[in-house]
N, C-alpha and C positions, 0 to 999 in steps of 0.2 A: 504494500500500500504506500502511496506517495505521501508527501508532506504538504500540508496546507499552510501557506505563509500569509498572514494577515498583517499589514503594516499601514498605520495611518500616516498622513502627510507630515505630521509633526515629529514622528519617530525617526531618530537617527539610525542609519544602518549599523552603527557601532554599538548600539544598545542591545547587548546580548541578553536573551531571556525575556526582556520586556519589549524591546522594539519590534520583535517579530513573535507571532504566536506559532509555535511549531507543534503540529499534531501528527504524531507518527505511530508506528505499530507498538512501540514500547511506552508510549504516553497515553493520551486520551484517544481512544479509538472512535473518533467522531468526525471522520472525513466528510461524509455526506451531510451529517447534521450541522457541522460547522459552517458549511456553505449555506444551508437553509437559515441558520441563525444569523449569519452575517448580513442577510437581507433585512434583518430587523434591528441591527445594532447601529453603532456610531458610523459616521461617514468614513469610508475606507478608500485607499488607493490600490492600484495594481490589479492585474487579472486574477480572478478567482475561478477555480474549476467548478463548472456547473454540475448538475446531476448526471449529465450525459457526456462529461469530459470536455466541454467547450468552455473557453474562457469568457468571462463577463467582466467588463471594466466598471469598477465602482469608484467614484471620486467623492470628495467632501461636499461637492455641490449637489450630490444626488440625495434627496431626502428618502430615507428607507424605513422609517419607523412605523408608518401608518399601514403598510400592506405586507402581505406575504409572510406573516408571522407563523411559526409552527403552531399546530393546533392547541397544545397545552399552554403556550406562553402568553396567549392573548388575555388570559383571565386576570393576571396580577402584574403590577410593576415589580421588577426584580432589581435589587440593589445588593451591594456587597460591602464588606468591611474594608475601609480604605487603608488602614494600617498594614494590611497584607501586602500592599504594593509599595511600601516605604522601606523595604529592606535595603541595607547599605547606606542609610542616611539620605534617601531620596526626599526631595521637598514635596510639600503637599500639592502644589500646582502640577508637577510632573506625575505624581501618583494619581491625581484625578484624570489626567489625560491617558495614562496607562489603563486605568480601570474602564474608561469610556470606550476603549477599542476592543473590549471583550464582547464577542458576538452574543447577543441576547440580553445584555444588561440594559434596562430601560429606565433606571432611576438612580439617584445619588442620595446618600445619607451621610452626614458629617458628624464628627464629635465636636461638641461645644464645651468650652471655648477654644480648645487646642487647635483644631483644623482651621477655624475661621481666623484666629489670630496669626497663624502661620502663613496665611495667604499673602501677607505683606501689602504691597501696593496694587495687587491685582484685585479688582472688584469682583465680588462673588457673582453678581449678575452677568458680568462680561464673560467670566469663565464658564458659567452654565450655558450661555448662548453659544460659546465656542464649541463645547463638547456635545451639545445637543441633548443633555440629560436634565430632566426636571428634578428639583430638590423636593423629596417627599418626607423628610424627617430630619430632626436633630437629636443626637444621643448625648445627654448631659453627662459630663464627667467632673466630679468634684475631686480635684487633685491638689496636692500640696500639703504642707505641714499644718495649715490652718484647719483642714478637714480630717485630720488623722483620728480625732476622737468623735467624728460624726459631722454631718452637714445639718440637716433639719433637727437632729437629736443631739447636737453638740451641747456640752454643759455650759458653754459660754454664749450668752445672748447675742453678742456682736457677731459671732461666727454664724449663728442661725440666721441672722438678718442678711449677712453677706451671701449665704447660700440661697435664700429666697430671691435676693436681687439678681444673682447670676442666672437663676432659673427663669425669672421673668424677662430678662434680656434675651434669652434663647427663644421664648415665646414671641417676643416682638420681631426678632430676626426671621423666625419661621413664617410669621404673618406677612412680612414684607416680600418674601420670596415665594409665597404660595405653598409652603411646605405643609402646613396644617397639622403637624404632629410633633410633639416633643416627648422623648422617652427619658424618664428619670430612673437611673440606676443608683440606688442609695448604698454604695459600696461599704462605707464605714458606719452606717447607721445600724448598730447592733451592740453586742457585748461578748466577753470572753470568759468571765468567771462568775461563779455563784455570788450573789449579794453585791455585784459590781454596780448595778443600776436599779433604779425604781422603774419597774416595767410599765406601770400605769402612766407615769410621767413621760417615759420614753415614747409610748404609743400616742399620747396626747400631743407631744411636740411634733411627731411625724405627721399626724393627720392635719395639724394646723399648717404645716409647711405645704402639704399637698393642696389643701383648700385654697390657700393664698395664691399659689401658682396657677391653679386651674381657673380661679375667678378673675385672673388678670385679663384674659381675653377669651370669652366664651366661644369664639369662632375657631380656636385652636385646640385640638385634642391634646390632652396630657395623660400619659400612662406611666405606671410603675412597672419596672422589670424586676421580678422577684428572683431570688437565688438563696439557697439554704445557708451557704457560708462562703468564705473567701471574699475579701481579706479578713473579715471578722470570723471568729469561730462560730458565732450564731448571728445570722442576719435577723433584723427585725421583721422584714417581710420575706418569709421563707418559702411560701407555697402559693398555689392558686387560691386555696381557701382563705388564707390570710390576706392576699391581695384583694379578693372580692369583699372581705370584711372591711378593708380600708376604703374600697369604693363605696360601700354602704355608709360608712361614717362620714366621708367627704360629702356625699350627697349632692354632687354636681353632674349634670348630664355629659359634660365633656371630659370627665375623668374616668379612665379605664385601666386596662392591664395589657402589658406586652409579654407574650409567652416566648421563652427561649427553650428550644428542644433539649439541649444538654442540661440546663438548669432544672427542667422538670424531671429528667432522669436522675439527677443528683438527689432530688428530694423524694424520690421513690414514686413519682407520679407516672401515670400513663398519659403521654402528651395529648392524644386524641380526646381522652375523657376530660382532661383539664381544659382543653380548648372548648369543648362542648358546654362546660359550666359557664365560661365567660360569654360565649355566644348566646346562651340562653337568656342572659341579661342584657345582651347588646353592648357589651363592654370590652370585647377583644379588639384593641386598636392596633396592635403590632404583633408580628410573628418573626422570630429569628430562627433560621434553619441551620442545623449543623448535625453532628452525630457524635456518639461517644459510648463508653462502656458503663457509665453510670456513677462511677466513684469520684470523678473529677470533671472539670469543665474542659473536656478534651478538644472540642472544636474541630472535629474531623470532617471530612467531606460528606455532603448530604447523602444519606442512604447507604453509606459505606459499611455500617455496622448493624443498623436496625432498619432495613429497607421496608419491611412490612408495617412497622409502626409509623414510619414516615409516610407511606402510602395512605394509611388510615387517617393520619392527621390531615393530609391534603383533602381526603374525602369529606372529613368533618368540616373543614373550612369551606369547601364548595357547597355542601348541603346547608351549612349554617349561614351562608350569605356574607362571609368575610369579604371586606372591600378595601383592605389595606395593602401594604407592601410586603413582599417576601424578601427578607434581608438575610444574606448569607454571612453569618457570624462565625466564620471558620478561621483557623490559624495554620496556614501553609508554611510551616517552619522550614521544612526540607524540600517541599514541592515548589515547582514554579507557580507563582500566584496566578498568572494568566491562564495556564493550562488547568490549574485547579478550579478556577472560577468557571472556565468553559465546561468542565465536568459537572459542576453544580448546576449550571443552567441546563445542560443536557439531561441530567437526572430529573429535575423538576418537570421539564417539558415532557419527558417520557412518561413520568408517573401521571401527570394530568391527562395525557393522551390515553393511558390505560383506563383512567376513570371515565373518560368520555365513551369508551367502548364497553364498559362494564354493564352487565345486565342488572340494573338497579332493582327491578321488581323481584327477581329471583333472590337477590341479596337481602332485600327487605323481608321477604317471606321467611328466609332462613333465620334472620335476626329475631323475628317475631317469635319463633319457636326456641330461641337460644340454642340453636343447633350448631355446635362448633365444627361438625364434619361437613354438613351441607353448606355452611357459609363459605367454604373454600371452593365450591364448585363453580360459582359464577365467574370468579377471577380466572380460573383455569380455562373455562370454556370460551370466554369472549375477551377478557382483558389481557390474558397472557397466551400467545399462540402456542398450541401444542405441537409436538414433533409429528410430522406427517407420517401416517401409516402407509406402508407399501401395499399396493395392490398386486394381483398376479402379474399384470403387465410390467409393473415396476420391478418385481423380482426377476422377471425374464431379462429386462434391460440391465439389471445389476449383474446377472450371470454373464451376459454378453460382454459387458465392460471388463469383467474379471478375466475373460479369456484373451483379451488383447495383450500381446506381449509387451506393448509399451508401458503397461501399468507397473511391471516389476522388472522389466528387462528380459531379453530373449533367453539368456542363460538361466536366469532364475525360473522363467516359465517352463523351460525344458526340465529342470530339476524337479519342480513341483509336479510336472506331469508324470515323471518317473515315480515320485512318492505317491501320487494318487493311484497309480496302477498297483502299487504295493499295499494300498489301503492305509497309508500313513499321511499325517498332515505336514510333517517337516522332515526332510531327508536327513538332517543333522542329528535327529533323535533315533535313527535306525540302529538298534543294538541287538538284532537277532530275535527280538521278542515278537511273538505273534499275539494277536488280539485274544484276550482271555487268559494269558499267562499271568502268574503271580507277579504283582507289581506293575503289570501293564495296564493300559487304559483301553477299555472297550466302549465304543460309542454306538449307542443304539438309538433307534427311532422310537419316539413316543408321541402318540396323538393326544393332545390335551383336549378333554371333552368340553372344557369351558369355552375355549376360544377357537378350537379347530386348528391352531397353529402347530407346526412341527417343532418339537423340542428334542432334547437328547438326555440320556442318563449316563453317569459315570459308572463304569464297572468296578468290581472289587476283587479282592483275593478269592481264590476258590473256597467254597464252603460258605460264603456269605449268602444269606437268603436273598432271592430275587426281589421280594417285596420290601426289603429294607434298603434298597439302593436309593441314594438321594438324587433329586432332580437338579440339573444344572443346565444353563444355557450354553452348552458346548457345541462343537461342530458335529455334524451328522454325516454319515456315509451316503445318505440319500442324494443321488445326483440332482434332484430337483430342489434340494435345500438351497436357499439363497447364499449361504456361506460355505457351500460344499467345496472341496478341493477341485482345482482345475483338472479336467480330464481331456 
């Protein structure tokens, strides 16, 4: 398989790894999909191989986001973690340009205030217009020694006020650029030791901060991203249940929850079930996709560890009417960030396409009966293609292809022909043993009454009862068997 090279006009040829997206047989196996997704991504230069091998010239002057999206990618804006593209001290402007060239990304989300302050003299509106990505959200980060003991729950009133001011500034910036969503990750709002804090006071301070930020601009959604621990041993908002309790206490329609797949696994939740709770109340404002093993915030590629749970989460989002952005919160430490992001886009697009093909009525009927076995059938029948079963004509074609010397070479074909005449599969194993000898292997024909297909049984040492021989899918001496030796 060839290599698909995608390079925007601003990328220098010397920018290895980032200036060019290389998709090869040992990397992301998405040659055709990358071409399709490129038609929906940022404006690109250079010829791209089409589905039929012909080149198509794409330039920055060609608007490509409105049409020809893959079936599954139409439903949600897709954004990714910008810090993944800042390896090696890359500045924020270059990282945004690198992220914008990933086929299939249709949105941008930034950390506030870190990314915005690092833009320098480049206006955010100008940069957004250049890369052609809308800003759909700001992720608030309370960093520095001032917030080490907490942001909204700091023991110092001045620090709490500074945290609220920082959050309201993010709300104003989001409103100016049409983002409409600010995510609050309260990293240091929590505790580490017994008797360290007054829990009722801590909760009251947190709710007060949430309410003041959400009330600042009712047109901008504000959500809390929960996590059970890290960096504090116990976070104050640890789970979906506690997040929804905070939503109830804040009691403002523009305050909700952001679900992070790995954070839910860390707290022992089933992500789809947690999302269903928030969607039930209409308060799921953000979704961060990644994957992991559950013990830590691994941030692995989407669907790499728990594909079935990821697919179910997307099904719940579709059925529940989720209308926000899907944000790839992954950490490609050793992987190329561009190729890793391409893989995430491809996975989500493929999963959403599977959901489009799923027999929902059959699935709903199985779920109504709580039938764990039947619930698997719709996805196998329509969502995931089965391996095609051979017909009689197909078996004949397979035997004809096997007889062609070009398959294994003329010398090997001749050797296999000699072995077939002797009733053996491999001439290298001829040691003077006849079928039925002790230690030998006798292959017999067995008609399976259930399917009518031909199987075989392995023989045994003399004296072993015939009815105790085990069934195995081995080769048969039947010349009509599809895997019979060449004669």
